[in-house]
C-alpha positions in Angstrom: 0.0 -0.1 0.0 1.7 2.9 -1.2 1.4 6.5 0.5 0.3 7.6 -3.0 -2.6 5.5 -3.1 -3.7 6.6 0.3 -3.4 10.2 -0.3 -7.3 10.4 -0.1 -8.3 11.5 3.1 -11.5 10.8 5.3 -12.7 14.4 5.4 -12.9 14.4 1.2 -15.6 11.9 1.5 -17.5 12.7 4.5 -18.3 16.3 3.4 -18.5 17.4 7.0 -20.6 14.5 8.2 -19.4 11.4 10.3 -18.2 9.0 8.1 -16.4 5.5 8.7 -12.7 5.4 6.8 -12.5 3.1 3.3 -9.6 1.2 2.0 -7.1 3.5 1.0 -8.0 6.5 3.2 -5.6 7.9 5.7 -6.1 8.4 9.5 -4.4 11.0 11.4 -2.0 11.4 8.5 0.2 8.5 9.3 -2.2 5.2 8.8 -3.4 3.9 5.6 -6.6 2.0 6.1 -6.9 -1.6 4.5 -9.9 -3.7 4.1 -12.4 -4.1 7.2 -11.5 -7.7 9.3 -14.1 -7.5 11.8 -17.1 -5.9 12.7 -19.3 -5.4 16.1 -22.1 -3.8 17.6 -20.4 -0.5 18.2 -17.8 -0.3 15.1 -15.4 -1.8 12.7 -12.0 -3.5 12.6 -9.8 -2.5 9.9 -6.5 -3.9 8.6 -4.1 -0.9 7.9 -0.3 0.0 7.9 1.9 2.7 9.5 2.5 4.9 6.3 6.3 5.7 6.8 6.9 3.0 9.0 5.2 0.2 6.7 4.3 -1.7 10.2 0.9 -4.0 10.0 -1.8 -2.9 12.2 -5.4 -3.0 13.2 -7.3 -0.1 13.3 -10.6 0.1 16.0 -13.0 3.1 14.7 -16.5 3.8 16.5 -19.3 3.8 14.2 -20.9 7.0 13.5 -24.1 6.5 15.4 -22.4 5.8 18.6 -19.9 8.9 18.2 -22.0 11.5 19.0 -23.2 9.4 22.6 -20.5 10.8 25.2 -20.6 7.8 27.2 -19.8 5.2 24.2 -16.8 8.0 23.5 -15.8 7.5 27.2 -16.0 3.8 26.6 -14.0 3.5 24.1 -11.1 5.7 25.2 -11.1 3.9 28.6 -10.7 0.5 26.6 -7.5 2.0 24.8 -6.3 3.5 28.3 -6.8 -0.2 30.1 -5.5 -2.2 27.6 -2.4 0.0 26.9 -1.8 0.3 30.6 -1.1 -3.7 30.9 2.7 -5.0 29.9 1.8 -8.6 29.8 2.6 -10.2 26.6 -1.0 -12.0 26.9 -2.8 -8.5 26.2 -3.0 -7.2 22.9 -0.8 -4.3 22.4 -2.3 -0.6 21.9 0.0 1.9 20.0 -2.3 5.2 19.4 -5.5 6.5 20.2 -7.0 9.4 18.4 -9.8 11.0 16.6 -10.5 10.8 12.8 -10.9 14.1 11.0 -14.6 13.4 10.7 -14.7 13.1 14.6 -14.7 9.4 15.2 -12.9 7.7 18.0 -10.2 5.2 16.9 -7.3 3.3 18.3 -4.5 1.4 16.6 -3.6 -2.0 17.9 -1.2 -5.0 17.6 -2.6 -7.0 14.4 -2.9 -10.8 15.3 -2.6 -13.8 13.3 -4.5 -17.2 14.3 -8.2 -17.6 15.5 -10.1 -16.9 18.4 -10.5 -19.9 20.7 -14.3 -19.5 20.1 -13.6 -20.4 16.2 -11.4 -23.6 17.8 -14.2 -24.8 19.8 -16.5 -25.0 16.9 -14.4 -27.8 16.1 -14.6 -29.6 19.0 -13.6 -29.8 22.6 -10.1 -29.8 24.1 -7.7 -32.6 25.7 -7.4 -31.5 29.3 -4.0 -30.2 29.3 -4.4 -28.0 26.4 -7.6 -26.2 27.7 -5.8 -25.7 31.3 -2.5 -24.4 29.4 -4.7 -22.2 27.2 -6.7 -20.8 30.1 -3.3 -20.7 32.6 -2.0 -18.0 29.8 -5.0 -16.2 29.8 -4.8 -15.9 33.3 -1.3 -13.9 33.1 -3.2 -10.9 31.4 -5.9 -11.2 34.1 -3.4 -11.5 37.1 -1.8 -8.1 36.0 -5.3 -6.8 35.5 -6.6 -7.5 38.5 -3.0 -6.3 40.4 -3.6 -3.1 38.5 -7.5 -2.8 39.7 -8.9 -3.8 36.6 -12.0 -6.0 35.9 -12.5 -7.3 32.4 -16.1 -8.0 32.9 -16.3 -9.8 29.2 -13.9 -12.7 29.3 -15.4 -15.5 26.9 -13.7 -18.0 24.0 -14.2 -14.8 21.5 -12.1 -12.4 23.5 -9.3 -14.9 23.8 -6.9 -15.2 20.9 -4.8 -18.1 19.5 -1.6 -17.4 17.5 1.4 -19.6 16.7 4.8 -19.0 17.8 8.2 -19.4 15.9 8.7 -22.7 17.8 5.3 -23.8 17.4 3.7 -23.4 20.8 0.6 -21.6 21.1 0.4 -17.9 22.5 -3.0 -16.9 23.9 -3.9 -13.0 23.8 -6.8 -11.2 25.8 -9.0 -9.1 24.0 -11.4 -6.4 24.2 -11.0 -4.5 27.4 -14.3 -2.2 26.4 -16.3 -2.7 29.2 -13.4 -3.4 31.8 -14.5 -1.9 35.2 -11.8 0.2 37.2 -11.6 -0.9 41.2 -9.3 2.7 41.9 -10.6 4.9 38.9 -10.3 8.5 40.1 -11.3 10.2 36.9 -15.0 10.9 37.4 -15.7 11.6 33.6 -14.6 7.9 32.7 -15.6 6.0 36.2 -17.3 2.9 35.8 -20.6 4.5 37.9 -20.5 7.6 35.6 -20.6 5.2 32.5 -23.2 2.5 33.9 -26.5 3.5 34.9 -28.3 1.7 37.9 -29.6 -1.8 37.1 -27.3 -1.6 33.8 -26.1 -5.3 32.2 -22.5 -5.1 30.9 -21.3 -8.2 29.2 -21.9 -11.5 27.4 -24.9 -13.4 29.1 -23.5 -17.0 28.8 -20.2 -15.9 30.5 -21.6 -13.5 33.3 -21.5 -13.8 37.0 -24.6 -14.2 39.0 -23.6 -10.4 40.8 -22.9 -9.1 37.6 -26.4 -9.5 36.4 -27.8 -8.3 39.5 -25.6 -4.9 39.1 -22.6 -4.4 36.8 -21.2 -1.6 38.7 -20.9 -3.8 42.1 -18.7 -6.6 40.4 -14.9 -7.1 41.6 -12.2 -9.5 39.9 -14.0 -12.5 41.1 -16.6 -11.7 38.1 -13.5 -12.6 36.2 -12.7 -15.8 37.8 -16.5 -16.9 37.1 -16.3 -16.0 33.6 -12.8 -18.3 33.4 -14.4 -21.2 34.9 -17.3 -20.9 32.6 -14.4 -20.7 29.5 -12.8 -23.6 31.0 -15.9 -25.8 31.0 -16.6 -25.0 27.6 -13.2 -25.9 26.7 -13.7 -29.6 28.4 -17.9 -30.3 27.6 -18.6 -28.6 24.4 -20.9 -26.4 26.2 -21.4 -23.5 28.6 -23.1 -24.6 32.1 -25.9 -22.7 31.5 -27.8 -22.6 28.6 -31.5 -21.4 27.1 -33.5 -20.3 24.3 -33.9 -16.7 26.1 -32.3 -14.6 28.1 -34.6 -13.9 30.7 -34.7 -17.7 31.3 -30.4 -17.9 31.2 -30.8 -15.2 34.0 -32.7 -17.7 36.0 -30.5 -20.5 35.7 -27.2 -18.5 36.6 -29.2 -16.8 39.6 -30.9 -20.1 40.9 -29.5 -23.3 39.5 -26.3 -25.1 40.4 -23.9 -25.8 37.8 -23.5 -29.0 36.2 -20.0 -30.7 37.1 -18.0 -31.6 34.3 -17.7 -35.1 35.3 -21.4 -35.4 34.4 -20.7 -34.4 30.8 -17.5 -35.9 30.1 -17.0 -38.7 33.0 -12.7 -39.0 32.2 -12.2 -35.5 33.2 -9.9 -35.7 36.3 -12.1 -35.1 39.9 -9.1 -32.4 40.5 -10.1 -30.3 37.6 -14.2 -30.9 38.0 -13.4 -29.5 41.2 -11.8 -26.7 40.2 -14.2 -25.7 37.7 -17.1 -25.9 40.6 -14.8 -23.6 42.7 -15.0 -20.8 39.8 -18.5 -21.4 39.6 -19.7 -20.9 43.4 -22.9 -18.5 43.3 -21.4 -16.8 46.7 -18.1 -15.5 45.2 -16.7 -15.3 48.5 -16.5 -19.4 47.9 -14.6 -18.3 44.6 -10.8 -18.2 43.9 -10.1 -14.7 45.0 -8.7 -13.5 42.0 -6.8 -14.9 38.5 -3.7 -15.6 40.6 -5.3 -18.0 43.0 -6.8 -19.4 40.1 -3.7 -20.1 38.0 -1.9 -21.5 41.2 -4.5 -23.9 41.5 -4.5 -24.6 37.8 -0.4 -24.8 38.1 -0.5 -27.1 41.2 -2.3 -30.0 38.8 -0.6 -32.6 37.2 0.7 -31.3 33.9 1.7 -34.9 32.3 -0.7 -35.5 29.3 -0.4 -39.6 30.6 -2.5 -38.1 33.8 -5.2 -36.9 31.7 -6.1 -40.3 29.7 -9.7 -41.0 28.8 -11.4 -37.6 28.9 -13.2 -37.6 26.0 -17.0 -38.9 26.0 -18.1 -42.1 23.9 -18.0 -40.8 20.0 -15.9 -38.0 20.3 -12.5 -38.0 18.3 -9.5 -36.4 19.4 -7.4 -34.2 16.8 -5.0 -37.1 15.6 -7.9 -38.9 14.7 -9.8 -36.3 12.9 -9.6 -36.7 9.0 -6.7 -34.2 7.5 -8.8 -31.4 5.7 -7.9 -27.6 5.2 -6.5 -26.4 8.5 -8.4 -23.3 9.9 -5.7 -20.5 9.1 -2.7 -21.6 10.2 -1.2 -24.7 8.3 2.3 -24.5 7.4 2.9 -22.6 4.1 -0.6 -21.2 3.8 -0.7 -17.8 1.8 -3.8 -16.4 4.0 -4.7 -16.8 7.5 -7.2 -14.9 9.6 -6.4 -11.8 11.0 -8.3 -10.9 14.1 -8.4 -7.9 16.0 -10.3 -7.0 19.3 -13.9 -5.4 18.0 -15.5 -2.7 19.8 -18.7 -4.3 20.2 -21.7 -3.6 23.1 -25.2 -4.7 21.2 -27.9 -3.3 22.8 -30.9 -5.4 24.5 -33.4 -5.1 26.5 -35.9 -7.5 27.8 -38.9 -6.8 25.6 -36.8 -7.1 22.2 -35.6 -9.6 20.3 -32.1 -10.9 20.5 -30.0 -9.5 17.8 -28.3 -11.8 15.3 -24.4 -12.4 16.2 -22.1 -10.4 13.7 -20.1 -12.4 11.2 -16.6 -13.7 11.8 -13.8 -12.0 9.6 -13.0 -12.8 6.5 -9.4 -14.5 5.6 -7.2 -12.3 4.2 -3.3 -12.2 3.4 -1.3 -11.8 6.3 1.7 -9.4 7.4 5.0 -11.1 7.9 5.9 -11.9 11.6 8.4 -8.9 11.2 6.0 -6.7 10.3 4.7 -5.7 13.8 5.5 -2.0 15.6 8.1 -2.3 18.0 6.9 -2.5 21.2 7.1 0.6 24.0 9.8 0.5 26.4 9.4 -2.5 28.7 8.5 -1.5 32.9 8.6 -3.6 35.6 5.6 -6.2 36.6 3.5 -4.9 39.4 4.7 -6.1 42.4 1.6 -8.2 43.2 2.1 -10.1 40.0 3.6 -13.5 40.0 6.1 -14.5 37.4 5.3 -16.1 33.9 6.4 -19.1 35.4 3.6 -19.4 37.9 1.4 -19.9 35.0 3.3 -21.7 32.2 3.5 -25.7 32.0 6.8 -27.2 31.9 6.4 -28.0 28.0 4.4 -25.3 26.2 1.1 -26.9 24.3 2.0 -27.0 20.9 -0.1 -25.4 17.8 -0.8 -28.9 16.5 -2.0 -30.2 20.1 -4.8 -27.5 20.1 -5.4 -28.0 16.0 -4.3 -25.0 15.0 -2.3 -26.4 12.2 -3.4 -29.9 11.4 -7.0 -31.2 12.2 -10.0 -31.6 10.0 -12.7 -29.2 10.0 -15.6 -30.8 12.6 -15.3 -33.0 15.8 -17.9 -34.8 17.6 -18.8 -33.1 20.7 -20.6 -34.4 24.0 -24.4 -34.5 24.0 -25.5 -31.6 25.4 -28.2 -29.0 24.2 -26.7 -26.7 21.6 -26.6 -23.1 22.8 -28.5 -20.5 21.0 -26.4 -18.8 18.7 -28.1 -15.5 19.3 -26.8 -15.3 23.3 -23.7 -16.7 22.0 -21.9 -13.6 21.4 -23.9 -11.0 21.9 -23.0 -8.5 25.1 -26.0 -6.8 27.0 -27.0 -3.3 28.0 -30.1 -3.1 29.9 
């Protein structure tokens, strides 16, 4: 993408009106916009590059219909600040933030190659050790966030991104701090109290804790512990612990019913893993793990030897090695095109008397930048004193991409017999 071909500016087309950028536009005089690679309830993520450095980036732009809303703009800025404050390699990096000439807020972030955990789970459940490794890596980012007084509030497979490293291992990135809550916020203009009205529901329904359903502004880090329990449950069983055809019924189940045990659906899962998930899903948050660090250490204390987790698949399910070889999703060695996914601005509005919106489509496969085409990271800073070292979370032998199914594996895998989740509840976020 040359500077000459990108000389058009958004304002030439906007004619004074709010308008989303298009491929070839230039933002802030230095970012050349590529094709859209993702879309959410509040904005669009574009591929792009720094015009002078020729570095590949992803550019998230707030949609015009939300740009006039002061609270939406404040949340957008808060997401950028929250993510930029975290230095863990498990968090997507934020490079810049600003406003387009047509007055649309934007943020620039690293461009990721790989697929979301949600996309991976569409092909089948994970072996226990792989599921534990993925969740353990995600907890690295959450541990730092919790130490800094941030609660993510929207953890789900769609916000956990799997990307292959040069050595073949899988790295996990935590995305989308758009509705993160600061427990130490002092700026009244962007505080959770000022941005969250009474009885507001913020989050994705399948992964919301009971207290988050009752009052989104009153949650603490244990809401993230609950959500990680739901994610781990889904990795091991192929379904969420609470599912329903309607949002009100789902609320009632989360608030009033005990979560089923993992072993009731997949008997081969070790009892210790089942107990760990059950503790995450305690209705009383005081009975859960205190924070991401405590949960991660509990995972680390489990046996890491794959032989300790045999016979974990239900009858009829196949392991990745047993699946027919087909086109690998995005990451087969030598592939020309892969999925590029970035955190998508998205809070889809839903109220109890309305029909839930349809989920947005997955990003398209497009040609990818080289691994070297990344913006150099900012200067490193010391880890927060309360954060444990990375070795606390990492297994002795990192799980490889082929074990997760990113490089070699068929398009489908049998899942345990369980109610199919309603797609309308799978990806939406709620504001009530």
